[in-house]
LUMKOL-935080 format. One line per 10 residues: their letters; for each residue x, y, z of N, C-alpha, C. Coordinates in steps of 0.1 Angstrom, whole numbers, always signed. Layout:
LUMKOL-935080
a) X,Y,Z,X,Y,Z,X,Y,Z | ...
end
This chain:
LUMKOL-935080
xxxxxxxxxx) +997,+1011,+1986,+1003,+1009,+1972,+994,+1000,+1964 | +988,+990,+1970,+979,+981,+1963,+967,+988,+1958 | +961,+997,+1967,+949,+1004,+1963,+952,+1014,+1951 | +964,+1020,+1952,+967,+1029,+1941,+969,+1022,+1928 | +975,+1010,+1928,+976,+1001,+1916,+963,+998,+1910 | +953,+994,+1919,+940,+991,+1914,+933,+1002,+1907 | +935,+1014,+1913,+929,+1026,+1907,+935,+1029,+1893 | +948,+1028,+1892,+954,+1030,+1879,+950,+1020,+1869 | +948,+1008,+1873,+944,+997,+1864,+930,+1000,+1858 | +921,+1004,+1868,+907,+1007,+1863,+907,+1018,+1854
xxxxxxxxxx) +914,+1029,+1856,+915,+1040,+1847,+920,+1037,+1834 | +930,+1028,+1833,+936,+1024,+1820,+926,+1016,+1812 | +919,+1007,+1819,+909,+999,+1811,+897,+1008,+1806 | +893,+1017,+1814,+882,+1026,+1810,+886,+1035,+1798 | +899,+1040,+1798,+904,+1048,+1787,+905,+1039,+1775 | +909,+1027,+1776,+911,+1019,+1764,+898,+1015,+1757 | +887,+1015,+1765,+874,+1011,+1760,+865,+1023,+1758 | +870,+1035,+1758,+862,+1047,+1756,+853,+1046,+1744 | +858,+1040,+1733,+850,+1040,+1721,+843,+1027,+1718 | +843,+1017,+1728,+838,+1004,+1725,+823,+1004,+1724
xxxxxxxxxx) +817,+995,+1716,+803,+994,+1715,+798,+987,+1728 | +786,+990,+1732,+780,+983,+1744,+775,+970,+1739 | +773,+961,+1749,+769,+947,+1746,+755,+947,+1740 | +747,+958,+1742,+733,+957,+1737,+732,+963,+1723 | +744,+965,+1716,+744,+970,+1702,+742,+985,+1700 | +743,+993,+1712,+742,+1007,+1710,+754,+1013,+1703 | +752,+1023,+1696,+763,+1029,+1688,+773,+1036,+1698 | +786,+1036,+1695,+796,+1043,+1703,+793,+1058,+1703 | +798,+1064,+1714,+796,+1079,+1714,+802,+1085,+1702 | +795,+1095,+1696,+800,+1102,+1685,+796,+1096,+1671
xxxxxxxxxx) +791,+1083,+1671,+787,+1077,+1659,+774,+1083,+1654 | +773,+1084,+1641,+760,+1090,+1635,+751,+1078,+1631 | +740,+1077,+1637,+731,+1066,+1633,+733,+1054,+1642 | +726,+1043,+1638,+726,+1031,+1646,+739,+1023,+1643 | +743,+1014,+1653,+754,+1006,+1651,+752,+996,+1640 | +763,+990,+1634,+762,+980,+1624,+763,+966,+1629 | +755,+957,+1624,+756,+943,+1628,+754,+941,+1644 | +746,+950,+1650,+744,+949,+1664,+757,+951,+1672 | +767,+958,+1667,+779,+961,+1674,+789,+950,+1673 | +787,+939,+1666,+796,+928,+1665,+805,+930,+1652
xxxxxxxxxx) +817,+934,+1654,+826,+935,+1643,+824,+948,+1635 | +816,+958,+1640,+814,+970,+1633,+827,+978,+1632 | +829,+985,+1621,+841,+993,+1619,+843,+1003,+1630 | +856,+1005,+1634,+859,+1015,+1644,+874,+1019,+1642 | +877,+1032,+1643,+891,+1036,+1642,+892,+1049,+1649 | +904,+1053,+1652,+907,+1065,+1660,+905,+1078,+1651 | +908,+1077,+1638,+907,+1088,+1630,+899,+1084,+1617 | +886,+1084,+1618,+877,+1080,+1607,+879,+1088,+1594 | +876,+1081,+1583,+875,+1088,+1570,+861,+1093,+1567 | +858,+1094,+1554,+845,+1099,+1550,+845,+1103,+1536
xxxxxxxxxx) +837,+1112,+1532,+836,+1118,+1519,+849,+1124,+1515 | +854,+1121,+1503,+867,+1127,+1499,+864,+1142,+1494 | +871,+1151,+1499,+869,+1165,+1495,+874,+1167,+1480 | +867,+1176,+1473,+871,+1179,+1459,+862,+1189,+1453 | +864,+1192,+1441,+855,+1202,+1434,+841,+1198,+1433 | +832,+1208,+1434,+818,+1205,+1432,+815,+1200,+1418 | +805,+1191,+1417,+802,+1186,+1404,+793,+1196,+1396 | +795,+1197,+1383,+787,+1207,+1376,+781,+1201,+1363 | +781,+1187,+1362,+777,+1181,+1350,+762,+1184,+1346 | +754,+1188,+1356,+740,+1191,+1354,+737,+1206,+1354
xxxxxxxxxx) +748,+1214,+1351,+747,+1228,+1350,+749,+1233,+1336 | +739,+1240,+1330,+740,+1244,+1316,+749,+1257,+1315 | +752,+1261,+1302,+761,+1272,+1300,+757,+1285,+1306 | +744,+1286,+1309,+738,+1298,+1315,+738,+1298,+1330 | +743,+1286,+1335,+743,+1285,+1350,+730,+1278,+1355 | +721,+1275,+1347,+708,+1268,+1351,+710,+1253,+1353 | +700,+1247,+1359,+701,+1233,+1362,+695,+1225,+1351 | +702,+1215,+1346,+697,+1205,+1336,+688,+1195,+1343 | +676,+1193,+1338,+667,+1184,+1344,+662,+1174,+1334 | +663,+1161,+1337,+658,+1150,+1328,+646,+1144,+1335
xxxxxxxxxx) +634,+1146,+1331,+622,+1139,+1337,+623,+1124,+1334 | +616,+1117,+1342,+615,+1102,+1340,+601,+1098,+1338 | +599,+1086,+1332,+586,+1080,+1330,+586,+1066,+1333 | +577,+1061,+1341,+576,+1047,+1344,+574,+1039,+1332 | +568,+1044,+1322,+565,+1037,+1309,+577,+1034,+1302 | +588,+1041,+1304,+601,+1039,+1297,+610,+1029,+1305 | +605,+1023,+1315,+613,+1013,+1323,+615,+1001,+1314 | +605,+996,+1307,+606,+985,+1298,+601,+988,+1284 | +609,+995,+1276,+604,+1000,+1263,+601,+988,+1254 | +592,+990,+1244,+588,+979,+1236,+596,+979,+1222
xxxxxxxxxx) +606,+987,+1221,+614,+988,+1209,+608,+996,+1198 | +598,+1005,+1202,+592,+1014,+1192,+601,+1026,+1189 | +595,+1035,+1182,+602,+1047,+1178,+608,+1054,+1190 | +621,+1058,+1188,+628,+1066,+1198,+637,+1058,+1207 | +636,+1045,+1207,+644,+1037,+1216,+657,+1034,+1210 | +668,+1033,+1218,+681,+1029,+1213,+685,+1016,+1220 | +675,+1008,+1223,+678,+995,+1229,+687,+987,+1220 | +697,+980,+1226,+706,+972,+1219,+719,+980,+1216 | +719,+993,+1218,+731,+1001,+1216,+739,+1002,+1229 | +751,+996,+1230,+758,+996,+1242,+768,+1008,+1243
xxxxxxxxxx) +767,+1015,+1254,+777,+1026,+1255,+790,+1021,+1260 | +801,+1028,+1256,+814,+1024,+1261,+815,+1024,+1276 | +809,+1034,+1282,+808,+1035,+1297,+794,+1040,+1300 | +786,+1032,+1307,+772,+1037,+1311,+772,+1046,+1323 | +783,+1048,+1329,+783,+1056,+1342,+790,+1069,+1340 | +785,+1079,+1348,+791,+1092,+1349,+804,+1092,+1358 | +811,+1103,+1358,+823,+1104,+1366,+819,+1102,+1381 | +829,+1097,+1389,+828,+1097,+1403,+829,+1111,+1409 | +821,+1114,+1418,+820,+1128,+1423,+825,+1129,+1438 | +828,+1141,+1442,+833,+1144,+1455,+822,+1149,+1464
xxxxxxxxxx) +824,+1149,+1477,+815,+1154,+1487,+803,+1144,+1489 | +792,+1149,+1494,+781,+1140,+1499,+768,+1144,+1492 | +769,+1152,+1481,+756,+1156,+1475,+759,+1160,+1461 | +751,+1155,+1451,+752,+1158,+1437,+740,+1152,+1430 | +740,+1155,+1417,+730,+1149,+1408,+735,+1136,+1402 | +726,+1127,+1398,+730,+1115,+1392,+735,+1117,+1378 | +741,+1107,+1372,+748,+1109,+1359,+739,+1114,+1348 | +726,+1112,+1348,+717,+1116,+1338,+708,+1128,+1342 | +711,+1135,+1353,+704,+1146,+1358,+689,+1144,+1360 | +686,+1131,+1365,+673,+1127,+1368,+670,+1129,+1383
xxxxxxxxxx) +680,+1127,+1391,+678,+1127,+1406,+688,+1135,+1413 | +684,+1141,+1424,+694,+1147,+1433,+697,+1137,+1445 | +710,+1135,+1448,+714,+1124,+1457,+722,+1130,+1468 | +718,+1126,+1480,+726,+1131,+1492,+728,+1119,+1501 | +740,+1117,+1506,+743,+1106,+1515,+750,+1111,+1528 | +748,+1103,+1538,+755,+1105,+1551,+759,+1091,+1556 | +767,+1091,+1566,+772,+1078,+1571,+777,+1079,+1585 | +779,+1067,+1591,+786,+1066,+1603,+801,+1070,+1600 | +809,+1072,+1610,+824,+1074,+1607,+829,+1063,+1599 | +836,+1066,+1588,+841,+1056,+1578,+854,+1050,+1583
xxxxxxxxxx) +854,+1037,+1586,+865,+1030,+1591,+867,+1016,+1583 | +878,+1011,+1583,+881,+998,+1578,+875,+987,+1588 | +868,+977,+1583,+863,+967,+1592,+852,+959,+1585 | +852,+946,+1589,+842,+936,+1583,+828,+939,+1586 | +826,+946,+1598,+812,+949,+1602,+805,+959,+1593 | +812,+968,+1587,+806,+977,+1578,+803,+990,+1584 | +800,+1000,+1576,+796,+1014,+1579,+782,+1016,+1574 | +773,+1021,+1583,+760,+1023,+1579,+759,+1036,+1571 | +753,+1035,+1559,+751,+1046,+1550,+736,+1049,+1549 | +732,+1062,+1547,+719,+1066,+1544,+719,+1075,+1532
xxxxxxxxxx) +711,+1071,+1522,+711,+1078,+1509,+697,+1083,+1506 | +695,+1096,+1504,+682,+1102,+1501,+682,+1106,+1486 | +672,+1102,+1479,+671,+1104,+1464,+658,+1111,+1461 | +659,+1122,+1454,+647,+1130,+1450,+647,+1132,+1435 | +635,+1132,+1429,+634,+1135,+1415,+637,+1150,+1412 | +645,+1153,+1402,+648,+1167,+1399,+636,+1174,+1393 | +628,+1167,+1386,+617,+1172,+1379,+607,+1179,+1388 | +604,+1173,+1400,+594,+1179,+1408,+598,+1179,+1423 | +610,+1174,+1426,+614,+1174,+1440,+608,+1163,+1449 | +601,+1154,+1443,+594,+1143,+1450,+604,+1132,+1453
xxxxxxxxxx) +602,+1125,+1464,+611,+1113,+1468,+611,+1103,+1457 | +622,+1097,+1454,+623,+1086,+1444,+621,+1073,+1452 | +608,+1069,+1453,+604,+1057,+1460,+605,+1045,+1451 | +607,+1034,+1458,+607,+1021,+1450,+619,+1020,+1441 | +630,+1026,+1444,+642,+1027,+1435,+650,+1014,+1436 | +648,+1005,+1446,+656,+993,+1447,+671,+997,+1447 | +675,+1007,+1455,+689,+1013,+1455,+699,+1002,+1458 | +709,+1001,+1449,+720,+991,+1451,+733,+999,+1452 | +742,+994,+1460,+755,+1000,+1462,+767,+991,+1457 | +774,+996,+1447,+787,+990,+1444,+798,+997,+1452
xxxxxxxxxx) +807,+989,+1458,+817,+994,+1466,+831,+989,+1461 | +840,+997,+1457,+852,+992,+1451,+863,+1003,+1453 | +876,+998,+1453,+887,+1008,+1454,+888,+1016,+1441 | +892,+1028,+1443,+893,+1037,+1431,+906,+1035,+1425 | +906,+1033,+1412,+919,+1031,+1404,+927,+1044,+1403 | +940,+1043,+1401,+948,+1055,+1399,+943,+1063,+1387 | +938,+1057,+1377,+933,+1064,+1365,+920,+1072,+1368 | +913,+1068,+1379,+901,+1074,+1383,+891,+1075,+1372 | +890,+1065,+1364,+880,+1065,+1353,+867,+1059,+1358 | +856,+1064,+1352,+843,+1059,+1357,+841,+1044,+1356
xxxxxxxxxx) +847,+1038,+1346,+844,+1024,+1344,+856,+1015,+1347 | +864,+1019,+1356,+876,+1010,+1360,+872,+1000,+1371 | +860,+999,+1375,+857,+991,+1387,+859,+976,+1384 | +859,+972,+1371,+862,+958,+1368,+876,+953,+1372 | +885,+962,+1372,+899,+959,+1376,+902,+963,+1390 | +893,+968,+1397,+895,+973,+1411,+891,+962,+1421 | +895,+964,+1433,+891,+955,+1444,+877,+958,+1449 | +869,+948,+1449,+855,+950,+1453,+854,+949,+1468 | +845,+956,+1475,+843,+955,+1489,+836,+942,+1492 | +837,+937,+1505,+831,+924,+1508,+816,+922,+1505
xxxxxxxxxx) +809,+933,+1506,+794,+931,+1503,+790,+941,+1492 | +799,+943,+1483,+795,+952,+1471,+784,+945,+1464 | +774,+954,+1460,+762,+949,+1453,+750,+947,+1462 | +751,+952,+1474,+741,+950,+1484,+729,+960,+1481 | +717,+955,+1482,+705,+963,+1481,+702,+970,+1494 | +700,+983,+1494,+698,+990,+1506,+683,+989,+1510 | +680,+991,+1523,+667,+990,+1528,+660,+1003,+1525 | +647,+1003,+1520,+640,+1016,+1518,+633,+1020,+1530 | +634,+1033,+1533,+626,+1039,+1544,+617,+1049,+1539 | +613,+1059,+1547,+604,+1069,+1543,+611,+1080,+1535
xxxxxxxxxx) +604,+1087,+1526,+609,+1099,+1519,+620,+1096,+1510 | +620,+1085,+1503,+631,+1082,+1493,+645,+1080,+1500 | +645,+1075,+1512,+658,+1073,+1519,+660,+1058,+1520 | +673,+1054,+1517,+677,+1040,+1517,+689,+1039,+1526 | +689,+1028,+1534,+700,+1026,+1544,+706,+1012,+1543 | +718,+1011,+1547,+725,+998,+1547,+739,+999,+1551 | +745,+988,+1555,+759,+988,+1559,+768,+984,+1547 | +778,+992,+1544,+788,+990,+1534,+802,+987,+1540 | +808,+976,+1536,+821,+972,+1542,+833,+976,+1534 | +843,+981,+1541,+856,+985,+1535,+867,+977,+1541
xxxxxxxxxx) +873,+968,+1534,+882,+958,+1540,+897,+962,+1539 | +900,+974,+1534,+914,+979,+1533,+914,+994,+1532 | +924,+1000,+1536,+925,+1015,+1536,+927,+1020,+1522 | +925,+1033,+1520,+928,+1039,+1507,+916,+1046,+1501 | +917,+1049,+1488,+906,+1056,+1481,+896,+1046,+1475 | +883,+1049,+1478,+872,+1040,+1474,+862,+1048,+1466 | +854,+1040,+1458,+842,+1046,+1451,+830,+1038,+1456 | +820,+1046,+1460,+807,+1040,+1463,+797,+1045,+1452 | +792,+1035,+1444,+783,+1039,+1433,+769,+1033,+1436 | +759,+1043,+1436,+746,+1039,+1439,+738,+1037,+1426
xxxxxxxxxx) +730,+1027,+1425,+722,+1024,+1413,+708,+1025,+1417 | +700,+1032,+1408,+686,+1034,+1411,+677,+1028,+1400 | +667,+1021,+1404,+658,+1015,+1394,+666,+1006,+1385 | +674,+997,+1390,+683,+989,+1382,+675,+978,+1374 | +662,+976,+1378,+654,+966,+1371,+649,+972,+1357 | +650,+985,+1356,+646,+992,+1343,+657,+992,+1333 | +653,+991,+1321,+663,+992,+1310,+668,+1006,+1309 | +680,+1008,+1305,+686,+1022,+1304,+686,+1025,+1289 | +675,+1024,+1282,+675,+1026,+1268,+670,+1040,+1264 | +659,+1044,+1270,+653,+1057,+1267,+658,+1067,+1276
xxxxxxxxxx) +659,+1080,+1271,+664,+1090,+1280,+656,+1092,+1292 | +643,+1090,+1292,+635,+1092,+1304,+632,+1079,+1312 | +641,+1069,+1310,+640,+1057,+1318,+643,+1061,+1332 | +637,+1055,+1342,+640,+1058,+1356,+654,+1054,+1360 | +660,+1045,+1353,+674,+1040,+1356,+684,+1051,+1357 | +692,+1050,+1368,+702,+1061,+1370,+713,+1056,+1380 | +724,+1064,+1380,+735,+1060,+1389,+742,+1073,+1394 | +748,+1072,+1406,+756,+1083,+1412,+767,+1077,+1420 | +779,+1081,+1417,+791,+1075,+1424,+798,+1086,+1431 | +804,+1083,+1443,+811,+1092,+1451,+824,+1087,+1456
xxxxx) +834,+1096,+1457,+847,+1092,+1463,+846,+1091,+1478 | +852,+1080,+1484,+852,+1079,+1499,+866,+1075,+1503 | +871,+1081,+1513,+884,+1079,+1519,+883,+1070,+1531 | +891,+1059,+1531,+891,+1050,+1542,+905,+1050,+1549 | +906,+1053,+1562,+920,+1053,+1568,+926,+1039,+1570
end
């Protein structure tokens, strides 16, 4: 009877820890990408969330079904106030609508944005995201974009500019690490369940005054269990 009790106990412990991170920081089985924070406090849950499903975004599709493309120019990053600039004119909302899924164009049709992540769970350790950004004008990687991520709960009104009254994530505003091919990675933390928005900012050091400024944004709905 004692031997049988020991076998049952071992099986119970093994089952309980089936999804635990190893002590060397390896990602749990089934996780996409590397673990977050070396496995210490990384988000984990039985039924992870992820990209919120919804209609495909069409804001960069013209009336004939073609793609709207806005080229960018490094010279327009810091305009000198000459002809054609609207510097000093503040828009009521400088951001486009929050989009569904994991792939879409930025708000000004300058970039195509695609993101992936580890299973999305609530937790202080965060969830590792990878964002790939390419220029729509020529398909080249958008390098040197200093990609920053705002992370906040989505308001019931679901307006693009409601983030000021929403709950911000613990590390909202983090600058993602740049890798090869216009890919940016980093851990984003979600500290409560529900509907969230993740908004990526590209070339935030540039003024958003001229139409061909490299400055851009793309926001996505994310569901956290």
